[in-house]
C-alpha positions as CSV (number, residue, x, y, z in Angstrom):
1,M,-22.3,11.7,9.8
2,T,-22.6,10.0,13.1
3,I,-26.0,8.6,13.6
4,P,-26.2,6.9,17.0
5,P,-29.2,4.8,17.9
6,A,-30.7,7.6,19.7
7,G,-27.5,7.9,16.5
8,P,8.1,-4.8,12.3
9,A,8.8,-7.7,13.1
10,G,12.5,-8.6,13.9
11,P,14.3,-11.3,12.0
12,P,12.6,-14.7,12.1
13,H,13.8,-17.1,14.8
14,V,16.1,-19.8,13.3
15,P,16.4,-22.8,15.7
16,A,20.1,-23.5,16.5
17,D,19.8,-27.2,15.6
18,P,23.0,-28.3,13.8
19,A,23.9,-32.1,13.8
20,N,26.3,-33.3,16.3
21,P,29.8,-33.1,14.8
22,E,31.5,-36.5,14.5
23,S,34.6,-37.1,16.6
24,P,37.9,-36.9,14.6
25,V,38.9,-40.3,13.0
26,D,41.5,-42.1,15.4
27,T,44.2,-43.2,12.8
28,S,46.3,-44.7,15.5
29,S,44.0,-47.6,16.0
30,S,44.1,-48.4,12.3
31,R,48.0,-48.2,12.2
32,R,48.1,-50.5,15.3
33,A,45.9,-53.0,13.7
34,L,48.0,-52.9,10.5
35,R,51.1,-53.2,12.6
36,E,49.8,-56.3,14.2
37,S,49.0,-57.8,11.0
38,R,52.3,-57.0,9.3
39,E,54.8,-57.9,12.2
40,E,57.1,-59.7,9.6
41,G,57.3,-56.6,7.5
42,T,60.1,-54.0,7.8
43,R,59.6,-50.6,9.2
44,S,60.0,-49.1,5.7
45,S,57.4,-51.5,4.3
46,R,54.9,-50.7,7.1
47,R,55.6,-46.9,6.5
48,A,55.1,-47.6,2.8
49,L,51.9,-49.4,3.4
50,L,50.5,-46.8,5.6
51,D,51.5,-44.0,3.3
52,S,49.7,-45.8,0.4
53,E,46.4,-46.2,2.6
54,P,43.9,-43.5,1.4
55,A,43.5,-40.5,3.8
56,R,40.2,-40.6,5.7
57,K,38.5,-37.3,5.2
58,K,37.8,-35.5,8.4
59,K,34.1,-34.5,8.5
60,K,33.8,-30.7,9.0
61,S,31.6,-29.4,11.9
62,R,28.4,-27.7,10.9
63,R,28.2,-25.7,14.0
64,G,30.4,-22.9,12.5
65,A,28.0,-22.5,9.6
66,W,25.0,-22.4,11.6
67,G,26.5,-19.9,14.0
68,C,27.5,-17.6,11.0
69,L,23.9,-18.0,9.6
70,I,22.4,-16.8,13.0
71,V,24.8,-13.9,13.3
72,F,24.0,-12.9,9.7
73,L,20.3,-12.9,10.5
74,V,20.7,-11.0,13.6
75,L,22.7,-8.4,11.7
76,I,20.0,-8.1,9.1
77,G,17.4,-7.6,11.8
78,L,19.4,-4.9,13.5
79,A,20.1,-3.1,10.3
80,G,16.3,-3.3,9.5
81,A,15.4,-1.8,12.8
82,A,17.9,0.9,12.5
83,A,16.6,1.8,9.1
84,V,13.1,2.2,10.5
85,L,14.3,4.2,13.5
86,L,16.5,6.5,11.4
87,Q,14.0,6.9,8.6
88,E,12.4,10.1,9.9
89,P,15.5,11.8,11.1
90,I,17.4,10.9,7.9
91,G,14.4,12.2,5.9
92,T,14.5,15.4,8.0
93,V,18.2,15.9,7.3
94,I,17.6,15.3,3.6
95,G,14.7,17.7,3.5
96,M,16.9,20.3,5.2
97,V,19.5,19.9,2.7
98,Q,17.2,19.5,-0.5
99,G,14.5,21.8,0.8
100,P,10.7,21.1,0.6
101,A,9.2,19.1,-2.1
102,D,8.4,21.1,-5.2
103,Y,7.4,20.9,-8.7
104,D,9.5,22.1,-11.6
105,G,8.4,24.6,-14.3
106,T,5.2,26.4,-14.8
107,G,2.7,23.6,-14.9
108,D,0.4,22.1,-17.4
109,A,-3.5,21.9,-17.2
110,E,-5.2,25.2,-16.4
111,V,-7.0,25.6,-13.0
112,V,-8.8,28.5,-11.6
113,V,-7.9,29.4,-8.0
114,M,-9.9,31.6,-5.6
115,I,-8.2,33.9,-3.1
116,H,-10.8,35.3,-0.5
117,D,-10.9,38.5,1.4
118,G,-9.0,37.9,4.6
119,D,-7.0,34.9,3.4
120,T,-3.6,34.5,5.1
121,G,-0.4,33.2,3.5
122,Q,-1.2,29.9,5.1
123,D,-4.7,29.9,3.7
124,I,-3.2,30.5,0.2
125,A,-0.7,27.9,0.6
126,N,-3.3,25.2,1.6
127,T,-5.5,26.2,-1.3
128,L,-2.6,25.8,-3.8
129,V,-1.8,22.3,-2.3
130,A,-5.5,21.3,-2.4
131,Q,-5.8,22.2,-6.1
132,D,-2.4,20.5,-6.9
133,V,-0.9,23.8,-8.0
134,V,2.1,23.4,-5.8
135,K,3.6,20.2,-4.5
136,S,3.9,21.0,-0.8
137,Y,2.7,23.6,1.6
138,D,6.3,24.3,2.9
139,A,7.6,24.9,-0.6
140,F,5.3,27.8,-1.2
141,Y,4.9,29.2,2.3
142,Q,8.7,29.3,2.9
143,L,9.1,31.2,-0.4
144,L,6.3,33.5,0.6
145,R,8.0,34.4,3.9
146,E,11.3,35.0,2.2
147,E,9.7,37.7,-0.2
148,S,10.5,41.3,0.5
149,P,8.4,43.4,0.5
150,E,5.7,41.0,1.7
151,P,3.3,40.2,-1.2
152,V,-0.2,41.5,-1.1
153,F,-2.8,39.4,-2.8
154,Q,-6.2,40.7,-4.1
155,P,-9.3,38.6,-3.6
156,G,-10.7,37.0,-6.8
157,A,-10.0,34.3,-9.2
158,Y,-6.6,33.6,-10.8
159,R,-5.7,31.5,-13.8
160,L,-2.9,29.2,-12.7
161,A,-1.8,25.7,-13.7
162,E,-1.6,22.4,-12.1
163,Q,1.9,21.2,-10.8
164,M,3.6,24.7,-10.9
165,S,6.8,25.3,-9.0
166,A,6.3,27.4,-5.9
167,R,8.2,30.3,-7.5
168,A,6.1,30.0,-10.7
169,A,2.8,29.9,-8.7
170,L,3.8,33.0,-6.5
171,D,4.8,34.9,-9.6
172,A,1.6,34.1,-11.3
173,L,-0.5,35.3,-8.2
174,L,1.4,38.5,-8.3
175,D,0.9,39.1,-11.9
176,A,-2.2,41.2,-12.7
177,D,-2.7,39.5,-16.1
178,T,-3.4,36.1,-14.4
179,K,-6.3,37.6,-12.3
180,L,-9.6,36.9,-13.9
181,E,-11.8,39.7,-13.8
182,Q,-15.5,39.0,-12.9
183,T,-14.8,35.3,-12.3
184,V,-16.1,33.3,-9.3
185,V,-15.4,29.8,-8.3
186,I,-18.2,28.3,-6.2
187,P,-17.4,24.9,-4.6
188,E,-20.2,22.3,-4.1
189,G,-22.0,22.5,-0.7
190,T,-21.3,26.2,-0.3
191,T,-24.0,28.0,1.6
192,T,-25.8,31.0,0.2
193,T,-24.2,33.5,2.5
194,A,-20.8,32.2,1.5
195,I,-21.7,32.4,-2.2
196,L,-22.6,35.9,-1.8
197,Q,-19.2,36.8,-0.4
198,L,-17.5,34.9,-3.2
199,I,-19.3,36.8,-5.9
200,T,-18.5,40.3,-4.4
201,E,-14.7,39.1,-4.0
202,G,-14.6,38.1,-7.7
203,T,-16.5,40.9,-9.2
204,S,-17.4,44.5,-8.9
205,I,-20.8,43.9,-7.5
206,P,-21.1,45.3,-3.9
207,L,-22.0,42.7,-1.2
208,A,-24.9,45.0,0.0
209,D,-26.4,44.9,-3.3
210,L,-26.2,41.2,-3.5
211,K,-27.8,40.8,0.0
212,V,-30.6,43.0,-1.0
213,A,-31.2,40.9,-4.3
214,A,-31.1,37.7,-2.2
215,A,-33.7,38.9,0.3
216,D,-36.6,38.6,-2.1
217,V,-36.6,35.3,-3.9
218,T,-39.9,35.9,-6.0
219,P,-38.1,37.0,-9.2
220,Y,-36.3,33.8,-9.6
221,G,-38.9,31.3,-10.0
222,L,-38.2,29.1,-7.0
223,P,-40.6,26.5,-5.7
224,A,-43.3,27.8,-3.5
225,E,-41.8,26.2,-0.4
226,A,-38.6,28.2,-0.8
227,T,-38.0,31.3,1.5
228,T,-34.5,31.7,0.7
229,L,-31.9,30.9,-2.1
230,E,-30.5,28.2,-0.3
231,G,-30.1,25.0,-2.3
232,F,-30.9,26.8,-5.7
233,L,-27.5,28.5,-6.4
234,F,-25.6,26.0,-8.6
235,P,-21.9,25.5,-7.7
236,A,-19.6,26.2,-10.6
237,T,-17.0,28.6,-12.1
238,Y,-18.8,31.8,-13.6
239,T,-17.4,34.7,-15.5
240,F,-19.8,37.6,-15.3
241,P,-20.2,40.5,-17.9
242,A,-18.8,43.7,-16.6
243,D,-22.1,45.2,-16.2
244,T,-23.8,42.4,-14.4
245,T,-26.1,43.5,-11.6
246,A,-26.7,41.6,-8.3
247,T,-30.0,40.3,-9.4
248,D,-28.5,39.2,-12.9
249,A,-25.8,37.4,-11.0
250,I,-28.1,35.5,-8.8
251,R,-30.4,34.6,-11.6
252,M,-27.6,33.2,-13.5
253,L,-26.9,30.8,-10.7
254,V,-30.5,29.7,-10.2
255,D,-31.1,29.2,-13.9
256,R,-27.9,26.9,-13.9
257,Q,-29.5,25.0,-10.9
258,F,-32.7,24.5,-12.8
259,E,-30.8,23.2,-15.8
260,A,-29.1,20.6,-13.4
261,L,-32.4,19.5,-12.2
262,D,-33.9,19.1,-15.7
263,A,-30.8,17.1,-16.8
264,A,-31.4,14.7,-14.0
265,G,-35.0,14.2,-15.0
266,V,-36.5,16.1,-12.0
267,A,-40.0,17.4,-12.7
268,P,-40.7,21.0,-11.6
269,A,-43.1,19.7,-9.0
270,D,-40.3,17.7,-7.4
271,R,-37.6,20.3,-7.3
272,W,-38.1,21.2,-3.7
273,K,-37.9,17.9,-2.1
274,T,-35.0,16.7,-4.5
275,I,-32.9,19.8,-3.6
276,V,-33.6,19.4,0.1
277,L,-32.3,15.8,0.0
278,A,-29.5,16.5,-2.4
279,A,-28.3,19.4,-0.3
280,L,-28.1,17.0,2.7
281,I,-26.3,14.4,0.8
282,Q,-23.8,17.1,-0.3
283,R,-23.0,18.0,3.2
284,E,-22.9,14.6,4.6
285,A,-21.1,12.4,1.9
286,G,-17.4,12.5,1.6
287,L,-16.2,10.5,-1.3
288,T,-18.2,10.7,-4.6
289,E,-18.9,6.9,-4.7
290,D,-20.5,7.3,-1.2
291,F,-23.0,9.9,-2.4
292,Y,-25.5,7.3,-3.6
293,K,-25.2,5.1,-0.4
294,V,-25.8,8.1,1.8
295,S,-28.9,8.8,-0.3
296,R,-30.2,5.3,0.4
297,V,-29.6,5.6,4.1
298,F,-31.7,8.7,4.3
299,L,-34.5,7.2,2.1
300,N,-34.4,4.1,4.2
301,R,-35.0,6.3,7.2
302,L,-37.9,7.9,5.6
303,D,-39.6,4.5,5.1
304,P,-41.7,3.7,8.2
305,A,-41.4,0.1,7.5
306,R,-37.6,0.3,7.9
307,W,-37.3,3.1,10.5
308,E,-40.3,3.8,12.4
309,S,-39.3,7.2,14.0
310,G,-38.5,8.8,10.8
311,L,-35.7,10.7,12.4
312,L,-32.7,11.3,10.0
313,Q,-30.4,12.2,12.8
314,S,-28.0,14.3,10.8
315,D,-25.4,16.3,12.6
316,A,-25.1,18.6,9.5
317,T,-28.7,19.7,9.7
318,V,-28.3,20.5,13.4
319,A,-25.0,22.5,12.7
320,Y,-26.9,24.4,10.1
321,G,-29.6,25.4,12.3
322,T,-27.3,26.8,14.7
323,G,-25.4,28.7,12.1
324,A,-22.1,26.9,12.6
325,T,-22.1,25.4,9.2
326,D,-18.3,24.6,9.4
327,R,-18.6,22.0,12.2
328,V,-18.7,18.3,11.9
329,T,-19.9,17.4,15.4
330,T,-22.7,18.8,17.6
331,T,-23.2,18.7,21.3
332,D,-25.9,16.6,23.2
333,A,-27.7,19.8,24.0
334,E,-27.7,21.0,20.3
335,R,-29.1,17.6,19.3
336,A,-31.7,17.9,21.9
337,D,-32.8,21.3,21.1
338,A,-36.3,21.3,19.6
339,A,-36.3,25.0,19.0
340,N,-33.9,24.3,16.0
341,A,-36.2,23.7,13.1
342,Y,-33.4,22.0,11.2
343,N,-32.7,19.5,14.0
344,T,-33.4,16.1,12.5
345,Y,-32.7,14.4,15.9
346,V,-36.0,16.0,17.0
347,H,-38.0,16.6,14.0
348,P,-38.9,13.5,11.7
349,G,-38.6,13.7,7.9
350,L,-36.4,15.8,5.7
351,P,-35.1,19.1,7.1
352,V,-37.3,22.1,6.7
353,G,-35.2,23.4,3.8
354,P,-31.9,22.8,2.1
355,I,-28.7,23.2,4.0
356,S,-26.3,23.7,1.3
357,N,-26.1,24.4,-2.5
358,P,-25.7,20.9,-4.2
359,G,-24.0,20.0,-7.4
360,D,-24.6,17.5,-10.1
361,V,-23.5,14.4,-8.3
362,A,-25.6,15.1,-5.2
363,I,-28.7,15.7,-7.3
364,D,-28.1,12.5,-9.3
365,A,-27.6,10.5,-5.9
366,A,-31.0,12.0,-4.8
367,V,-32.8,10.7,-7.8
368,N,-30.8,7.5,-8.3
369,P,-29.7,6.2,-4.9
370,A,-27.9,2.9,-4.4
371,E,-29.6,-0.3,-3.5
372,G,-29.0,-1.4,0.1
373,S,-30.5,-2.0,3.5
374,W,-28.2,0.4,5.3
375,L,-29.7,2.6,8.1
376,Y,-26.5,4.1,9.5
377,F,-23.2,5.6,8.3
378,V,-20.2,7.2,10.0
379,S,-17.4,9.1,8.2
380,W,-14.7,7.7,10.5
381,N,-11.8,9.3,8.8
382,L,-12.4,13.0,8.3
383,D,-9.1,13.4,6.3
384,T,-9.9,10.9,3.7
385,G,-13.7,10.9,3.8
386,E,-13.8,7.1,4.3
387,T,-17.3,6.1,5.5
388,I,-18.6,2.9,7.0
389,F,-22.3,1.8,6.1
390,S,-24.1,-0.3,8.7
391,T,-27.4,-2.1,8.7
392,T,-27.5,-3.0,12.5
393,I,-26.9,-1.0,15.4
394,E,-24.1,-3.3,16.6
395,E,-22.3,-2.7,13.4
396,H,-22.9,1.0,13.7
397,E,-21.6,1.1,17.3
398,A,-18.4,-0.6,16.2
399,A,-18.0,2.1,13.4
400,V,-18.7,4.9,15.8
401,A,-15.9,3.5,18.2
402,K,-13.5,3.6,15.3
403,W,-14.5,7.2,14.5
404,L,-14.1,8.3,18.1
405,A,-10.7,6.7,18.3
406,W,-9.7,8.6,15.2
407,M,-11.0,11.9,16.8
408,D,-9.0,11.3,19.8
409,E,-5.9,11.1,17.6
410,H,-6.9,14.3,15.6
411,P,-8.0,16.9,18.2
412,E,-7.8,19.7,15.5
413,Y,-11.3,18.5,14.4
414,D,-12.9,19.1,17.7
């Protein structure tokens, strides 16, 4: 969420400082002195005397040792630099020889994977990587492209396992016995429109029937403020009996959301505002540990003593109001559009309704926010979900600059 105010080093240098080498000892002078003091001796005696004098050791020069050390260090530095420069090409060559990273075997812990209507091979590969079914995108996708005839996948839920080889995963997806009939996986933060699509993909319930059943919310016991099912369809994995009707399926999800609210200690009278806040937290927070801080930011902004305008300034609410719920940024014009009832840059207080269907953690965060004085936050790394929380506008502007720099390096998020 962006809430602006109106939101190697080479080898170390070793100084070449060896001691000055001493000059070789001049033994001729000592012999001359000895000869002068022994003039009466014979040549043989002088030779004998000289031969008996202990040899003076010539001090070795240290210049050669220092030179070798410097050369050695330079070679190490060059080798290190070469290793860095060649790491990627070498890795590429190894990858070409060994093939893409892959797990071995058929995996261990069970996991349910959803394939959606219209999913491409790339989509399925990404889903399998995200749920740690296969080790790499390339391992699965390359195998998929080599298959003949081209595999055809049916939408629905499949029982797979974590850390399967790409071959095992593909075989499992093509095995009718692994497809779970009447089973649907609903992720946290999914909108109602998307949930209805997931239900029809995983069951025999027609989408048209689901839309009719969702149009009238009166049979489901929602709070009086609710005009749609948004926020009250609990995200989880469901297996429906074969004879489940559209209304039955929706009621199952609503009842499960009421159970979650009750478990969090939310009184029936507080269900609406709790779900509205929880849905906002679900869409804005990235990492689980940040849910509680995000909750505190919004609650601080709802406190007139801390934030006079009461504007939550959430891009997620603006995007929801435009119908583009998959976007993470909005335009200046969109943020200025007062006709968008969900625009919290213009309209103070909580949004007019939930903008997603929250799960347990988001609900708990709405009820039990972290303690803090933060008034701003920005998820500066959209790959990792890392978020910076700030109390002052100066801190926040620095965080926004970090986010903008990251966005410049990742244009795929625009």
